[in-house]
C-alpha positions in Angstrom: -18.3 -20.7 -9.2 -19.6 -17.5 -7.4 -19.6 -19.4 -4.0 -16.0 -20.4 -4.7 -15.0 -16.9 -5.3 -16.4 -15.7 -2.1 -15.1 -18.9 -0.3 -11.4 -18.3 -1.8 -11.7 -14.8 -0.7 -12.7 -15.5 2.8 -9.9 -18.2 3.1 -7.3 -15.5 2.2 -8.9 -12.8 4.8 -8.7 -15.5 7.5 -5.1 -16.3 7.0 -4.4 -12.6 7.2 -6.5 -12.0 10.1 -4.5 -15.2 11.7 -1.1 -14.4 10.7 -0.6 -10.8 10.1 -2.4 -9.2 13.1 1.0 -8.2 14.9 2.3 -6.8 11.8 -0.9 -4.8 10.9 -0.7 -3.5 14.6 3.0 -2.5 14.1 2.3 -0.8 10.8 -0.8 1.3 12.4 1.6 2.3 15.5 4.4 3.4 13.1 2.1 5.6 11.1 0.2 6.8 14.0 3.6 8.0 15.8 4.8 9.7 12.4 1.8 11.9 12.3 2.0 12.6 16.1 5.5 13.6 15.7 4.9 15.9 12.7 6.5 13.5 9.9 5.0 12.5 6.7 2.9 9.3 5.7 3.5 8.2 2.1 2.0 5.4 0.2 2.8 4.3 -3.3 2.4 1.3 -5.6 2.6 0.4 -9.1 0.5 -1.4 -11.6 -2.6 -2.7 -9.7 -0.9 -2.2 -6.6 -1.3 1.3 -6.8 -5.1 0.7 -5.7 -3.3 0.4 -2.4 -2.4 4.2 -2.5 -6.1 5.0 -3.7 -7.6 3.1 -0.8 -5.5 4.9 1.7 -6.3 8.2 0.1 -9.0 10.6 -0.2 -11.5 8.1 0.9 -14.7 8.8 3.1 -13.5 7.2 6.5 -10.0 7.3 5.6 -7.0 9.3 7.4 -6.8 12.6 5.9 -2.8 12.9 6.4 -1.9 10.3 3.9 0.5 11.5 1.1 0.2 9.5 -2.2 3.0 9.1 -4.5 0.5 8.1 -7.0 2.1 9.3 -10.5 -0.2 8.4 -13.5 2.5 6.6 -15.4 2.8 3.8 -12.7 -0.9 3.1 -12.8 -2.9 1.8 -15.5 -4.4 5.1 -16.5 -2.0 5.8 -19.5 -1.0 2.5 -20.7 -1.1 -1.0 -19.1 2.2 -2.1 -20.8 3.8 1.3 -20.3 3.5 0.8 -16.5 4.8 -2.7 -16.5 8.0 -1.3 -18.6 8.5 1.8 -16.0 8.3 -0.2 -12.8 11.0 -2.4 -14.0 13.1 0.7 -14.9 16.1 1.3 -12.3 16.3 5.0 -11.2 12.7 6.1 -11.2 11.9 5.6 -7.4 14.8 7.7 -6.6 13.4 10.7 -8.8 10.3 10.4 -6.8 11.7 10.1 -3.3 13.8 13.4 -4.3 10.5 15.7 -5.7 8.5 14.3 -2.9 11.1 15.0 -0.2 11.0 11.7 1.7 13.0 12.7 5.0 14.2 11.2 8.1 11.4 9.6 10.3 8.8 9.7 7.5 7.2 6.6 7.0 6.6 5.0 3.3 4.3 2.1 2.4 4.8 0.4 -0.6 2.5 -2.1 -2.0 3.9 -4.4 -4.6 2.3 -8.1 -5.0 5.4 -9.8 -6.5 7.8 -7.4 -4.8 10.4 -8.2 -7.7 10.6 -5.2 -9.7 13.0 -2.2 -9.5 10.3 0.4 -8.5 9.0 -1.0 -5.3 12.5 -2.3 -4.5 14.3 1.0 -4.7 11.7 3.2 -3.4 12.3 1.1 -0.3 16.1 1.4 -0.8 15.9 5.1 -1.4 13.5 5.9 1.5 15.6 4.0 4.0 18.7 6.0 2.8 17.1 9.3 3.4 16.1 7.9 7.0 12.6 7.0 6.4 11.0 3.7 7.7 9.4 1.4 5.2 6.2 -0.7 5.4 5.8 -3.5 2.8 2.3 -5.1 1.6 3.3 -7.7 -0.7 2.7 -11.5 -1.5 5.5 -13.4 0.2 4.8 -16.9 -1.4 5.0 -15.2 -4.7 8.3 -13.6 -3.8 9.8 -16.8 -2.6 8.7 -18.4 -6.0 10.3 -15.8 -8.1 13.9 -14.3 -8.8 14.1 -10.5 -8.5 14.6 -8.3 -11.3 16.8 -5.8 -9.5 20.3 -6.1 -9.6 20.7 -6.6 -5.7 18.9 -9.8 -5.9 16.5 -8.6 -3.2 12.6 -8.4 -3.2 10.7 -5.8 -1.4 9.9 -8.1 1.8 13.7 -8.3 2.3 13.9 -4.4 2.5 11.0 -3.3 4.8 11.1 -2.6 8.6 7.6 -4.2 8.7 6.2 -6.6 6.3 2.6 -7.2 5.6 1.9 -10.4 3.7 -1.3 -10.6 1.6 -1.4 -14.2 1.9 -2.0 -15.0 -1.9 -0.6 -17.6 -3.9 2.2 -17.4 -6.7 0.8 -15.8 -9.7 -2.2 -14.0 -7.4 -5.0 -15.9 -9.0 -6.4 -18.9 -6.6 -9.3 -20.5 -8.8 -9.3 -23.1 -11.8 -11.9 -23.6 -13.8 -12.3 -26.7 -16.2 -10.7 -26.9 -19.7 -8.9 -23.5 -19.0 -5.1 -23.7 -18.3 -5.0 -20.1 -16.7 -6.1 -19.4 -13.2 -8.7 -16.7 -12.2 -9.5 -14.8 -9.3 -6.5 -12.7 -8.1 -7.0 -12.2 -4.4 -4.6 -9.3 -3.8 -7.2 -6.5 -4.4 -9.7 -7.9 -2.0 -6.9 -8.7 0.5 -5.3 -5.1 0.2 -8.5 -3.4 0.8 -9.2 -5.2 4.3 -5.4 -4.7 5.1 -5.7 -0.9 4.6 -8.8 -0.3 6.4 -7.3 -2.5 9.7 -4.3 -0.3 9.7 -6.3 2.9 9.1 -8.5 2.4 12.0 -6.2 0.8 14.3 -4.1 4.0 13.5 -6.7 6.4 14.2 -7.1 4.6 17.7 -3.3 5.1 18.6 -3.8 8.9 17.6 -6.7 9.0 19.7 -4.6 7.1 22.6 -2.1 9.9 22.4 -4.9 12.7 23.2 -5.3 14.1 19.6 -8.5 13.8 17.2 -7.4 11.8 14.2 -8.4 13.7 10.8 -10.8 11.8 8.9 -12.5 12.5 5.5 -16.0 12.7 5.4 -18.1 11.7 2.4 -17.9 14.5 -0.3 -21.3 13.3 -1.6 -23.3 13.5 2.0 -25.4 16.2 3.2 -23.2 16.5 6.2 -20.3 17.7 4.2 -19.1 21.1 5.3 -15.7 21.7 3.4 -14.2 19.7 6.1 -12.1 17.9 3.5 -11.0 21.0 1.3 -9.4 21.9 4.8 -7.6 18.7 5.3 -6.4 18.9 1.7 -4.8 22.4 2.3 -3.3 21.1 5.5 -1.9 17.8 4.7 -1.5 17.3 0.9 -0.3 19.2 -2.1 -3.7 19.5 -3.6 -5.9 22.2 -3.1 
């Protein structure tokens, strides 16, 4: 089964490469323009999709100007069931767009595999009301196979300016094993990691093309760490 896990992962990544390159490039350009013009790039997600924000933020080799909306109650840190309830709760995203000061011409990247719950949908809605642009990373097949839990009837993919499909299957899990009625091997995590890095690297190149040096974190555990990361945190995020 180990070989099947790798093959399933490779298949999804190849589909993303074949079908999503244009959207990945457009997302990278939108984020680069946001940075170049002095606006803020936010990333957020709930449940396991919050790992997209962590993949963008504070990683060695990652862009230092990323600002995460990464509240613990929407992650699995406090309680998995609690985060599930909260991501279905209408009104919470509007609180966060207010306290994080999402503003015109900012870019907000929202990750949600299903794209059907209130938090990602309203994060997209409220961000656009505030004049920001929205990028979605989602599972389009899953969204099409399910009804929205939001009163609007919309999914995240219906609201974003740019939609990046993680090319997963409905339910996310892609492998079946004998005598087990539940599928295994969710592909969104491996897909999202590649999506984030593809966007980040291409974004850095666009920033270079504009004659600027992209701010990139170094490893805090390398001997070459010179305190650069602390300066980036002070300049670009709320953490000191």
